[in-house]
N, C-alpha and C positions, 0 to 999 in steps of 0.2 A: 757428834755434837752439831754439825752443820744442819742435819735434818731437824733436830729440835729447835735450833735457832730459826730456821725457816718456818717451822710450825708456829712458834710464838710470834714471829714477825707477821704471819698471816692473821693471827688473832688481833694483833695490834692494829693492823690495817682495817680489819672488820669493825673493831670498836670505833675507829675514827670515821668509817663510812656510816655506821649507825648514828653516831652523834651528829654527823653532817646531814642526816636525813636521806641518804642514798641507799640505805639498807633497811628493809622492813623490820618491824618488831618481831614478826613471826620468824623470820630468818635469823635475826640476832638471838632470839631466845633459844633456838635450837643449837646454835654455835656456842652460846654462853654455857649451856648445859654441858656440852662436850668438853669445853675448857675446864669447867669445874671438876669433871671427872679426871682430867689430867692433873689438876692441882692437888689431888689427894693421892697421887701415885708417887712413891719415893724417887723413881727415876726422873720424873719431870720436875719434882721439887728440888732435887739436887742440881739439875741443870739451871733452874731459875735462880737458886741461891748463888750460883757461880757467875751467871751472866746477866743478871737483872739490870745492871747499869748500862747495858747495850741498848736499852729501850727507852722510849720517851717517859718523862716523869709522870704524865697523866696515866699512861698505861701501867706503869709500875704501881701507882696508887690503886688503880682498879684491880690489878692482880692480887695485891696484898689484902685488899678488902674482901675479895672473893675467897682467898685462902682462909681468912679469919672466920668467915661465915659459912663455909662449906662443911657439912657434916661428913664424917668418914663413912664409907660404905660398910654395911653390916658384914660380919664374917660369915663363913659357911655355917659355923655352929649356931650363930644367932639366927640365921635364916631357917635352920632346922627346928628351932624351938617352937 
């Protein structure tokens, strides 16, 4: 749990840095993409559902919006079609 907490805390900090103008768009876009991949993984979403209140409201809103707009990855069968 503590590893996942640290991971989400890092993303929270990156978001705040980006909004403050101290993280480039290019760097933020890459990190945002990796966060989106975590948010469609059941392990990460279970953690988030349990611990979301540990994070700032603005970060929680950001994560929830990302969850709602992130398409699931295609399955192996879909890729084979």
